[in-house]
C-alpha positions as CSV (number, residue, x, y, z in Angstrom):
1,M,19.1,53.7,-5.6
2,R,20.5,50.6,-7.2
3,A,24.0,51.2,-6.0
4,V,22.7,51.7,-2.4
5,V,20.7,48.5,-2.4
6,N,23.5,46.5,-4.1
7,S,26.0,47.7,-1.4
8,V,23.8,46.9,1.4
9,I,23.0,43.4,0.1
10,S,26.6,42.9,-1.4
11,R,26.4,40.2,-3.9
12,A,29.1,37.5,-3.4
13,S,29.6,36.6,-7.1
14,G,31.8,38.9,-9.1
15,Q,30.2,38.3,-12.4
16,D,28.5,41.0,-14.4
17,L,24.7,40.6,-14.6
18,T,22.1,42.1,-16.8
19,T,20.0,44.9,-15.3
20,T,16.9,42.6,-15.1
21,R,18.9,39.9,-13.4
22,T,20.4,42.4,-10.9
23,Y,17.0,43.6,-9.8
24,V,15.7,40.0,-9.5
25,E,18.7,39.0,-7.4
26,M,18.3,42.1,-5.1
27,T,14.5,41.5,-4.7
28,A,15.2,37.8,-3.9
29,R,17.8,38.7,-1.3
30,L,15.3,41.0,0.4
31,V,12.3,38.7,0.3
32,E,14.1,35.4,1.3
33,P,14.5,36.2,5.0
34,A,10.8,37.1,5.2
35,L,9.8,33.9,3.6
36,L,12.0,31.9,5.9
37,G,10.5,33.6,8.9
38,L,7.0,32.8,7.7
39,A,8.0,29.2,7.1
40,V,9.4,29.0,10.7
41,L,6.1,30.4,12.1
42,A,4.0,28.0,10.1
43,V,6.0,25.0,11.4
44,R,5.8,26.3,14.9
45,S,2.1,26.7,14.8
46,R,1.7,23.2,13.4
47,V,3.9,21.7,16.2
48,K,2.0,23.6,19.0
49,R,-1.4,21.9,18.1
């Protein structure tokens, strides 16, 4: 599972990371686009008022 997610997300840095840091980085890369989308929607709703 870790290899599949890592290949889909493809980390740019070539440094070796600890297991915990690897999972934190993969989670962050999956969550960041969703948070960015929510921020855009929040700004859009504030501007519409």
